[in-house]
Backbone bond lengths (Angstrom), bond angles and torsions (degrees), N, CA, C in turn:
res aa  C-N    CA-C-N  psi(-1)  N-CA   C-N-CA  omega(-1)  CA-C   N-CA-C  phi
1 M - - - 1.403 - - 1.516 110.85 -
2 R 1.237 114.05 136.72 1.432 119.14 -174.24 1.558 111.15 -83.51
3 H 1.312 116.83 136.13 1.438 122.11 -177.80 1.550 108.92 -101.00
4 I 1.321 115.23 128.47 1.476 118.90 179.67 1.531 105.93 -90.02
5 S 1.277 114.63 122.63 1.472 118.79 -171.67 1.505 112.32 -68.18
6 K 1.306 119.33 -36.30 1.455 122.81 -177.77 1.539 110.56 -65.81
7 T 1.276 116.85 -49.41 1.480 120.82 178.11 1.482 111.97 -66.03
8 G 1.295 118.21 -38.11 1.439 120.75 -176.99 1.529 109.80 -67.89
9 S 1.353 118.27 -39.62 1.436 118.01 -178.59 1.552 111.81 -70.53
10 I 1.347 116.83 -29.26 1.471 119.61 178.13 1.525 109.86 -71.57
11 L 1.335 116.13 -41.40 1.463 118.95 179.99 1.497 112.52 -72.89
12 A 1.307 117.52 -29.12 1.463 121.55 -179.58 1.543 112.69 -74.32
13 C 1.308 115.14 -21.90 1.449 118.43 -176.96 1.537 107.83 -73.91
14 N 1.296 118.38 122.09 1.472 122.72 -179.59 1.527 111.20 -112.51
15 S 1.319 118.06 35.62 1.499 119.64 -175.33 1.515 112.56 -93.38
16 G 1.346 120.09 14.62 1.444 124.30 178.72 1.543 111.05 -70.58
17 E 1.308 116.20 162.27 1.434 121.10 178.88 1.506 111.32 -85.85
18 T 1.277 115.74 142.68 1.490 119.16 178.49 1.507 108.31 -86.19
19 I 1.312 114.15 169.24 1.471 119.43 -179.91 1.539 110.28 -67.31
20 V 1.320 119.19 -31.36 1.439 123.53 177.80 1.534 110.55 -64.76
21 E 1.285 116.66 -43.53 1.489 119.67 177.04 1.501 111.67 -62.23
22 V 1.311 114.85 -40.78 1.482 119.86 179.59 1.518 110.27 -64.38
23 L 1.336 117.60 -44.15 1.460 121.64 178.21 1.540 111.82 -62.23
24 V 1.322 115.53 -43.32 1.471 118.95 179.18 1.538 110.52 -61.71
25 A 1.329 116.30 -44.84 1.463 119.20 179.80 1.493 111.88 -65.06
26 F 1.352 118.55 -39.35 1.450 123.52 177.77 1.534 111.13 -63.59
27 T 1.356 114.36 -41.83 1.485 119.70 -179.84 1.534 109.67 -63.50
28 L 1.340 116.82 -46.46 1.455 119.57 -179.49 1.511 110.66 -62.69
29 L 1.321 117.59 -41.08 1.435 122.44 178.48 1.534 110.09 -61.39
30 S 1.327 116.59 -43.11 1.460 121.30 179.87 1.538 111.69 -63.00
31 I 1.320 117.08 -40.54 1.443 122.00 179.21 1.505 110.35 -65.02
32 I 1.333 117.94 -45.65 1.411 121.63 179.63 1.552 110.69 -60.61
33 M 1.340 116.65 -43.44 1.449 121.28 179.27 1.474 111.75 -65.90
34 L 1.319 120.21 -33.98 1.474 125.40 177.52 1.530 108.56 -65.14
35 I 1.314 117.55 -47.10 1.464 120.59 179.99 1.557 110.07 -64.51
36 F 1.303 117.11 -41.95 1.447 120.46 177.56 1.520 112.13 -61.86
37 S 1.326 117.02 -42.50 1.448 120.06 -178.51 1.565 111.74 -67.61
38 Q 1.342 115.68 -35.76 1.457 120.69 178.28 1.551 108.64 -66.31
39 G 1.336 117.89 -36.31 1.450 121.36 178.74 1.533 110.06 -66.78
40 I 1.346 115.32 -42.70 1.449 117.62 178.26 1.600 111.38 -64.17
41 A 1.312 115.75 -40.61 1.462 120.16 177.81 1.564 110.87 -60.91
42 F 1.328 115.92 -45.67 1.419 120.69 178.10 1.528 112.06 -60.14
43 A 1.305 116.72 -46.01 1.468 120.42 178.43 1.523 111.89 -63.91
44 S 1.317 118.56 -39.17 1.447 121.85 177.02 1.507 112.39 -62.33
45 N 1.344 115.80 -46.00 1.478 119.04 177.85 1.531 112.32 -64.05
46 A 1.327 117.00 -38.69 1.459 119.16 -179.78 1.506 109.57 -66.91
47 E 1.352 119.20 -38.01 1.434 120.58 178.01 1.523 110.89 -65.56
48 Y 1.314 117.32 -40.87 1.511 121.34 177.22 1.493 110.47 -58.32
49 R 1.351 115.61 -50.71 1.499 118.96 -179.84 1.507 112.77 -60.98
50 A 1.357 116.38 -40.40 1.474 118.60 179.20 1.535 110.82 -65.34
51 N 1.296 117.94 -41.18 1.452 120.84 178.84 1.521 110.75 -64.82
52 K 1.336 117.93 -42.18 1.429 122.46 178.47 1.549 111.52 -62.88
53 N 1.296 116.00 -42.38 1.432 120.06 178.70 1.507 111.54 -66.57
54 R 1.324 118.00 -39.34 1.518 121.14 178.12 1.551 108.90 -66.31
55 E 1.360 117.50 -41.54 1.484 117.39 178.25 1.524 112.08 -64.01
56 N 1.321 116.66 -38.87 1.464 120.74 178.78 1.522 110.78 -66.25
57 A 1.313 117.84 -40.94 1.488 121.58 177.70 1.499 108.88 -64.14
58 D 1.341 118.83 -44.14 1.473 120.37 175.76 1.505 113.09 -58.43
59 E 1.341 116.26 -43.31 1.462 119.56 178.16 1.554 111.55 -64.02
60 A 1.319 115.34 -41.13 1.494 118.52 178.52 1.564 109.44 -62.41
61 L 1.288 116.66 -42.23 1.493 119.57 179.12 1.519 110.82 -63.57
62 R 1.309 116.41 -40.85 1.510 120.43 177.32 1.535 109.24 -59.83
63 R 1.317 115.41 -43.63 1.515 117.86 -178.20 1.542 110.04 -65.79
64 V 1.328 117.99 -41.61 1.447 120.71 -179.53 1.526 109.03 -66.92
65 Q 1.315 118.88 -39.75 1.476 120.11 177.62 1.532 110.73 -63.81
66 Y 1.316 114.72 -39.05 1.503 118.42 177.88 1.541 109.52 -63.35
67 R 1.329 117.31 -45.17 1.446 120.19 179.47 1.545 112.46 -61.77
68 L 1.348 116.08 -38.27 1.436 121.14 178.41 1.564 109.28 -66.29
69 A 1.347 115.65 -41.41 1.463 119.99 -178.18 1.565 108.88 -67.12
70 Q 1.304 117.64 -27.91 1.485 121.01 176.45 1.492 112.95 -80.35
71 G 1.330 118.66 -8.33 1.379 122.90 178.04 1.558 113.87 89.86
72 E 1.291 118.07 11.39 1.450 121.96 178.98 1.508 109.07 -72.73
73 R 1.263 119.11 144.69 1.453 125.44 176.50 1.540 110.27 -128.53
74 D 1.314 115.82 136.70 1.443 121.31 174.79 1.513 108.81 -94.54
75 E 1.293 117.01 -179.90 1.466 121.00 -178.92 1.569 110.35 -62.39
76 T 1.272 114.98 154.54 1.490 118.89 175.04 1.495 106.44 -73.74
77 F 1.281 115.47 125.10 1.478 120.50 -176.83 1.549 110.77 -81.88
78 L 1.282 117.50 -42.48 1.443 121.40 -177.84 1.509 109.37 -156.12
79 Q 1.291 116.90 132.11 1.473 119.57 174.71 1.543 107.64 -103.12
80 I 1.334 115.59 129.41 1.410 119.22 -179.85 1.528 110.30 -67.85
81 I 1.298 116.89 136.52 1.467 122.63 178.92 1.481 108.20 -110.64
82 G 1.324 116.07 137.03 1.429 120.92 177.57 1.521 113.01 116.05
83 K 1.271 115.45 -143.77 1.470 122.56 -170.62 1.538 112.79 -59.91
84 F 1.306 117.91 -35.86 1.451 121.27 -175.98 1.538 113.95 -103.23
85 A 1.275 119.33 17.14 1.419 124.07 -172.68 1.555 112.06 -61.88
86 D 1.299 115.50 -32.94 1.475 118.87 179.37 1.510 112.54 -82.90
87 R 1.323 120.24 -7.98 1.441 122.09 -176.29 1.537 117.02 -112.48
88 V 1.337 115.66 -26.78 1.461 121.41 -173.93 1.511 111.90 -114.44
89 K 1.334 114.71 131.18 1.440 120.14 176.08 1.522 106.13 -134.73
90 I 1.331 116.90 134.44 1.424 120.33 -179.08 1.560 109.82 -112.52
91 E 1.346 116.05 128.36 1.458 118.62 -177.94 1.555 107.49 -119.07
92 R 1.318 111.04 146.38 1.506 119.70 -178.94 1.483 108.60 -108.84
93 Y 1.296 117.52 129.29 1.455 124.51 173.43 1.516 110.93 -122.39
94 S 1.297 116.58 136.14 1.472 118.64 -179.68 1.508 110.14 -131.93
95 E 1.262 116.64 146.47 1.474 125.83 175.49 1.485 108.20 -130.25
96 N 1.354 116.73 142.87 1.445 120.94 177.68 1.555 108.12 -115.34
97 I 1.342 116.11 119.12 1.431 120.92 179.22 1.502 110.46 -128.99
98 D 1.273 117.24 124.29 1.495 122.74 -178.13 1.504 113.31 51.81
99 G 1.323 118.60 39.40 1.439 123.16 175.42 1.552 112.06 84.15
100 Q 1.302 117.69 -2.67 1.467 120.75 -177.86 1.552 108.42 -106.98
101 E 1.312 116.81 129.89 1.505 119.42 -179.71 1.521 109.35 -93.96
102 Y 1.303 116.26 128.39 1.451 122.96 177.88 1.513 107.03 -110.57
103 V 1.321 117.99 124.43 1.475 121.94 -178.53 1.523 110.10 -114.10
104 F 1.339 113.23 131.49 1.465 119.60 177.91 1.506 107.56 -120.39
105 I 1.342 116.93 141.38 1.397 123.40 178.94 1.508 108.18 -111.48
106 R 1.358 115.73 129.14 1.430 122.32 177.92 1.530 111.82 -113.54
107 Y 1.293 114.96 125.14 1.464 121.57 178.78 1.543 108.76 -96.74
108 D 1.275 117.41 122.52 1.420 122.62 178.45 1.549 108.64 -111.33
109 V 1.360 113.93 110.50 1.451 118.34 -175.40 1.508 109.64 -114.79
110 S 1.312 115.47 128.48 1.466 119.99 177.20 1.543 108.13 -84.12
111 P 1.318 115.84 148.58 1.483 118.55 178.69 1.542 110.62 -72.05
112 L 1.334 114.00 157.84 1.491 120.26 178.50 1.530 107.86 -67.51
113 E 1.283 113.51 141.31 1.482 120.91 174.36 1.496 108.78 -97.30
114 E 1.291 115.79 131.00 1.458 120.55 -176.81 1.490 112.01 -98.93
């Protein structure tokens, strides 16, 4: 019987991948994809929390500005002692939004008298 060299060399080549190699490669790929997806989820949650915190801080600042425009004053937070005691007063304003307290410090400086 005559042997066809082309077909014989193709059939004789045993360099194909086994099912075990394919399963190992698929498992490694799945693990890498799982780690990558968890990283994406963590980054997305961090971005959401940062945006929410920024929005709450902006809302707290708007509320404090409104209170200042209405003439409301909070307690004096700290009085400067020393050379500028008669010119500088520091006031503390706080707002509570969604359980988070936002504190703003206002410096009130009188002009120099000549």
